[in-house]
Backbone bond lengths (Angstrom), bond angles and torsions (degrees), N, CA, C in turn:
res aa  C-N    CA-C-N  psi(-1)  N-CA   C-N-CA  omega(-1)  CA-C   N-CA-C  phi
1 M - - - 1.454 - - 1.527 108.29 -
2 R 1.304 114.98 140.26 1.464 120.87 -178.54 1.528 111.11 -68.48
3 K 1.328 115.29 137.77 1.462 121.16 -177.74 1.525 112.25 -64.14
4 D 1.332 117.92 -36.42 1.464 119.75 179.74 1.524 111.49 -65.06
5 I 1.315 116.25 -38.22 1.469 120.83 177.95 1.525 109.55 -67.16
6 L 1.333 116.62 -44.83 1.464 119.69 -179.68 1.525 112.20 -62.28
7 K 1.311 116.33 -38.11 1.470 120.09 179.22 1.536 110.10 -61.25
8 I 1.322 116.26 -46.56 1.465 120.97 177.74 1.526 110.02 -62.85
9 A 1.324 116.37 -43.18 1.467 121.37 -176.69 1.529 111.44 -63.35
10 Y 1.323 117.21 -46.56 1.468 119.62 179.69 1.525 111.45 -63.10
11 K 1.314 116.40 -39.10 1.466 120.15 178.64 1.531 110.15 -63.23
12 K 1.323 116.26 -45.74 1.461 120.24 -178.58 1.525 111.28 -68.81
13 L 1.334 117.13 -38.69 1.459 119.97 177.01 1.528 110.44 -60.39
14 N 1.317 116.87 -40.84 1.458 121.12 178.11 1.527 110.45 -60.20
15 E 1.323 117.08 -43.22 1.471 121.29 178.54 1.528 111.02 -63.35
16 L 1.340 115.92 -47.48 1.462 120.28 -177.37 1.523 112.05 -65.92
17 S 1.325 117.07 -35.96 1.465 121.63 -178.02 1.527 112.24 -63.53
18 K 1.306 116.28 -23.51 1.466 120.40 177.75 1.531 111.61 -76.63
19 K 1.334 116.59 -17.57 1.461 121.22 -176.13 1.526 113.29 -110.28
20 Y 1.341 116.96 -13.15 1.471 120.95 -171.91 1.519 108.43 -148.50
21 D 1.326 116.77 130.86 1.462 119.09 -176.90 1.529 113.45 -115.64
22 G 1.315 117.88 18.39 1.461 121.47 -177.17 1.517 115.42 -95.35
23 F 1.324 118.46 7.23 1.463 120.46 -178.10 1.529 111.25 -67.19
24 I 1.322 116.09 136.34 1.465 122.88 174.42 1.518 108.64 -112.52
25 N 1.321 116.41 -50.81 1.469 122.96 174.67 1.522 107.81 -142.30
26 I 1.324 115.86 140.68 1.458 120.94 174.31 1.524 107.63 -126.65
27 V 1.316 114.95 125.38 1.459 122.64 -179.66 1.519 108.38 -108.87
28 V 1.324 116.06 141.54 1.459 121.38 168.30 1.514 105.79 -108.61
29 D 1.324 115.62 126.52 1.450 119.55 -176.20 1.519 110.11 -149.59
30 D 1.299 115.11 162.43 1.464 122.38 177.36 1.527 107.84 -100.03
31 W 1.324 115.33 72.84 1.464 121.87 179.71 1.521 107.40 -110.48
32 R 1.321 114.69 98.92 1.468 121.84 -174.37 1.528 109.94 57.34
33 G 1.300 114.86 42.92 1.458 123.44 -176.38 1.515 109.16 108.81
34 F 1.320 116.37 154.71 1.464 120.09 -179.40 1.521 109.78 -67.05
35 R 1.341 114.85 129.41 1.460 119.68 -176.85 1.514 111.14 -160.83
36 F 1.333 114.85 168.99 1.455 121.97 171.78 1.521 108.81 -82.75
37 V 1.321 115.37 148.49 1.462 122.57 164.21 1.523 104.04 -116.08
38 F 1.326 115.65 125.14 1.457 122.17 -171.98 1.520 111.41 -101.93
39 D 1.317 115.88 118.78 1.458 123.15 169.43 1.518 104.36 -109.86
40 T 1.325 115.43 105.73 1.461 120.82 -174.19 1.521 109.68 -133.21
41 E 1.305 115.14 170.79 1.464 119.88 173.97 1.529 110.14 -58.57
42 D 1.325 116.96 -40.70 1.465 120.62 -179.38 1.525 111.86 -65.87
43 V 1.327 116.88 -39.65 1.470 120.34 178.48 1.522 109.86 -64.60
44 R 1.304 117.01 -40.22 1.467 120.71 -179.48 1.524 112.45 -66.83
45 L 1.328 117.53 -22.25 1.461 122.41 178.29 1.526 112.17 -106.07
46 C 1.323 117.32 11.71 1.461 122.96 -170.63 1.530 113.14 -57.42
47 K 1.336 113.80 131.33 1.459 122.12 172.78 1.530 109.70 -122.63
48 N 1.341 115.89 17.05 1.465 122.73 -177.95 1.528 112.10 58.44
49 D 1.302 116.36 31.83 1.458 122.84 174.07 1.526 107.10 -101.50
50 C 1.316 114.91 64.92 1.466 121.50 -169.01 1.523 113.61 -57.19
51 K 1.300 117.07 -39.58 1.470 118.43 -176.02 1.530 112.13 -61.52
52 N 1.331 117.58 -20.57 1.467 121.54 178.08 1.527 113.26 -105.57
53 C 1.316 116.76 10.96 1.463 121.58 -177.73 1.530 109.91 -93.68
54 P 1.337 117.94 124.08 1.471 120.38 178.74 1.536 112.90 -59.45
55 L 1.324 118.38 -36.02 1.467 120.35 178.19 1.526 110.29 -65.14
56 F 1.319 116.73 -45.15 1.462 120.63 177.68 1.532 110.49 -60.32
57 Q 1.310 116.76 -45.21 1.473 120.24 179.93 1.524 110.99 -60.41
58 L 1.324 117.08 -37.97 1.460 121.34 178.79 1.530 111.82 -65.31
59 L 1.328 116.65 -37.26 1.466 121.07 -169.53 1.522 115.30 -105.76
60 K 1.326 118.22 -5.04 1.470 120.41 -170.32 1.526 114.38 -61.27
61 N 1.320 118.77 -24.05 1.463 120.26 -179.02 1.516 113.50 -104.20
62 E 1.313 117.50 9.22 1.465 121.07 178.53 1.525 109.31 -68.91
63 K 1.303 115.54 139.13 1.461 121.85 -178.49 1.524 111.10 -90.64
64 E 1.330 115.60 148.79 1.463 121.10 172.33 1.517 108.07 -73.55
65 G 1.314 115.97 147.77 1.449 119.55 178.56 1.510 111.04 -170.55
66 Y 1.320 115.41 -160.24 1.460 122.87 179.66 1.518 110.85 -54.33
67 F 1.328 116.25 -42.69 1.452 123.66 171.12 1.516 106.37 -126.66
68 S 1.325 116.88 126.60 1.446 120.25 -174.38 1.513 111.91 -106.08
69 V 1.302 115.12 131.69 1.449 121.44 175.22 1.524 109.25 -99.94
70 G 1.314 116.85 -21.85 1.454 121.04 -176.34 1.512 113.16 -67.80
71 L 1.307 114.61 169.11 1.462 121.05 179.45 1.518 110.41 -85.05
72 Y 1.331 115.58 139.15 1.463 122.40 -175.27 1.533 108.63 -104.49
73 P 1.338 117.97 114.00 1.466 120.78 -175.05 1.532 113.19 -60.51
74 S 1.326 114.84 140.07 1.466 122.19 174.30 1.518 108.68 -90.15
75 N 1.324 115.80 141.87 1.454 118.81 171.52 1.537 108.52 -100.43
76 K 1.308 116.72 -178.79 1.467 121.54 -175.61 1.537 111.90 -59.21
77 E 1.324 117.07 -43.01 1.466 121.09 179.47 1.530 111.07 -67.72
78 D 1.332 116.91 -39.08 1.464 120.86 176.70 1.523 110.68 -58.63
79 K 1.322 116.39 -43.95 1.464 119.95 -178.12 1.526 111.30 -64.12
80 K 1.332 117.44 -35.63 1.466 120.28 177.05 1.523 111.26 -65.39
81 L 1.310 116.97 -41.82 1.461 122.14 -174.68 1.529 113.17 -86.79
82 F 1.334 117.22 -35.87 1.460 120.46 -169.41 1.527 115.61 -113.89
83 G 1.305 118.07 -9.58 1.459 118.93 178.28 1.516 112.62 122.65
84 P 1.335 116.09 169.06 1.464 121.67 -166.44 1.521 117.52 -79.74
85 Q 1.321 119.09 -11.11 1.462 119.41 -175.26 1.530 111.33 -63.57
86 N 1.308 114.44 149.79 1.466 121.06 178.71 1.527 112.84 -69.08
87 F 1.327 116.45 -16.27 1.459 120.67 -179.20 1.520 109.81 -127.38
88 L 1.337 115.66 136.15 1.464 120.86 -178.27 1.519 112.32 -60.60
89 N 1.298 117.52 -36.28 1.455 119.06 -173.56 1.527 113.88 -95.50
90 C 1.306 117.01 20.09 1.461 122.74 166.80 1.527 106.13 -104.65
91 K 1.323 116.41 93.40 1.461 121.25 -176.34 1.522 109.61 -147.33
92 T 1.333 116.36 139.85 1.457 119.54 168.04 1.529 106.75 -70.16
93 L 1.327 117.33 165.38 1.467 118.91 177.86 1.523 111.02 -59.82
94 D 1.330 117.34 -40.65 1.468 119.70 178.22 1.523 111.30 -62.35
95 Q 1.312 117.06 -44.14 1.461 120.10 177.93 1.520 110.82 -62.61
96 Y 1.326 115.71 -41.02 1.455 119.22 -178.28 1.523 111.13 -67.29
97 Q 1.300 116.39 -38.36 1.458 120.90 174.77 1.529 109.71 -59.41
98 N 1.315 116.50 -43.36 1.471 120.49 178.36 1.528 111.90 -65.30
99 C 1.318 117.75 -31.17 1.475 120.52 176.01 1.522 109.60 -59.12
100 Y 1.330 116.12 -48.24 1.466 119.86 177.79 1.522 111.03 -60.41
101 L 1.323 116.67 -47.30 1.467 120.31 -177.82 1.518 111.50 -63.21
102 N 1.317 117.43 -45.06 1.465 120.59 179.11 1.519 111.48 -60.28
103 Y 1.331 115.88 -41.18 1.461 119.27 179.36 1.531 110.91 -68.09
104 L 1.326 116.89 -44.65 1.467 120.61 179.07 1.527 111.34 -58.42
105 K 1.303 116.65 -39.63 1.464 121.19 -177.44 1.523 112.55 -67.37
106 Q 1.315 117.23 -21.42 1.466 119.05 179.20 1.525 112.73 -100.94
107 C 1.344 117.75 -1.33 1.466 120.89 176.78 1.523 109.97 -64.64
108 K 1.328 116.08 142.78 1.453 120.96 -174.63 1.528 113.97 -109.40
109 S 1.317 117.78 -10.39 1.460 118.99 -177.84 1.530 110.30 -136.86
110 D 1.318 115.28 159.50 1.461 120.67 176.31 1.524 111.06 -61.38
111 V 1.314 116.84 -34.43 1.465 120.97 179.47 1.532 109.72 -63.00
112 E 1.331 116.99 -47.00 1.464 120.89 178.30 1.532 110.85 -61.73
113 I 1.310 116.77 -44.14 1.464 121.60 -179.25 1.516 110.46 -62.46
114 N 1.328 117.06 -48.14 1.464 120.68 -179.89 1.523 112.16 -62.19
115 K 1.319 116.60 -39.20 1.466 120.60 178.52 1.535 109.91 -62.65
116 E 1.312 117.01 -43.67 1.461 121.01 -179.59 1.535 111.17 -67.32
117 L 1.319 116.70 -40.80 1.468 120.02 178.86 1.527 111.23 -65.99
118 Q 1.329 117.92 -31.48 1.465 120.84 174.71 1.529 110.53 -66.95
119 L 1.329 116.76 -35.66 1.464 119.72 176.32 1.533 110.59 -65.11
120 V 1.336 116.07 -41.27 1.466 119.83 176.85 1.525 109.39 -59.60
121 K 1.302 115.17 -47.41 1.464 120.52 -179.52 1.529 111.46 -59.72
122 G 1.321 117.66 -35.75 1.458 122.33 -174.92 1.516 115.81 -86.37
123 M 1.338 117.70 -14.16 1.469 118.29 -178.89 1.520 110.22 -65.67
124 K 1.345 115.68 154.99 1.460 120.17 -176.16 1.522 109.59 -141.21
125 I 1.320 116.26 128.17 1.461 120.47 170.98 1.527 106.15 -86.52
126 I 1.333 116.27 120.77 1.470 118.90 -177.87 1.524 112.58 -105.95
127 Y 1.321 116.37 -8.89 1.459 120.10 175.37 1.509 108.14 -147.68
128 S 1.319 116.14 138.64 1.457 121.50 173.69 1.510 108.63 -155.19
129 K 1.331 115.83 141.28 1.458 119.44 173.60 1.527 109.69 -70.06
130 G 1.323 116.11 -19.55 1.458 120.84 176.72 1.517 109.71 -100.57
131 N 1.301 116.33 -155.32 1.455 122.88 178.67 1.527 109.01 -80.15
132 I 1.315 117.02 114.39 1.472 121.76 -175.94 1.525 111.36 -58.58
133 N 1.322 117.03 -49.82 1.469 119.96 -176.67 1.516 111.93 -62.60
134 K 1.332 117.27 -42.34 1.468 120.21 178.42 1.524 110.79 -65.08
135 A 1.322 116.55 -43.26 1.467 120.86 -179.02 1.532 110.51 -61.47
136 E 1.326 115.80 -44.93 1.471 119.58 -178.63 1.530 111.14 -67.25
137 Q 1.324 116.93 -43.81 1.468 120.19 -179.75 1.517 110.75 -64.01
138 K 1.324 116.48 -43.16 1.470 121.01 178.30 1.530 110.46 -61.65
139 F 1.327 115.97 -43.86 1.458 122.23 179.98 1.533 110.40 -57.76
140 K 1.321 116.12 -52.94 1.464 121.00 -177.32 1.524 111.72 -66.75
141 N 1.322 117.11 -45.87 1.465 120.33 -179.60 1.518 111.77 -60.96
142 S 1.317 116.45 -39.70 1.469 120.25 179.84 1.521 111.55 -63.05
143 I 1.310 116.16 -41.06 1.467 119.28 178.81 1.521 110.31 -63.28
144 F 1.330 116.85 -49.19 1.472 119.90 -179.12 1.527 110.64 -62.31
145 R 1.327 117.03 -44.32 1.464 121.23 -178.90 1.530 110.96 -63.50
146 E 1.324 116.87 -49.04 1.467 120.44 -178.57 1.527 111.82 -65.92
147 Y 1.314 116.72 -35.12 1.461 118.99 177.76 1.530 110.59 -67.76
148 L 1.322 117.06 -41.81 1.471 120.06 177.02 1.518 110.91 -62.29
149 D 1.335 117.35 -38.29 1.464 120.57 176.55 1.520 111.13 -63.79
150 F 1.317 115.95 -35.46 1.469 121.61 179.93 1.522 111.19 -65.03
151 L 1.351 115.96 -37.42 1.460 120.76 -178.65 1.505 108.77 -66.96
């Protein structure tokens, strides 16, 4: 993960943590641009009632930019491939792992597969209620292992 992105991410996480205490895991990844993926208590209880979601209320006015903190809307195809949430970056770690696996399974060329595996390699968990290093290693290893089993 790029150091400039991580610097911005840690600064923004610090700001958000002062306003919201439901974070479980926060991932920084290059998913349609550099952004956070939020694994929170609200995401785990998600009923797609965004207007009543504290996480949505916290992030609804965030601007898109070089690094995005805001929520990225899912379209119909995204929901089929990546899960039911209205926003791509509202995912538990397990759901997010499945996003990678689902995408890898539909890749048609070695170039696409290698590009996706580089994204897996580059993702970074910057906050976890558990052990960050263990969570990240488990996340990445599971994707590689499950993908190899799929082949």
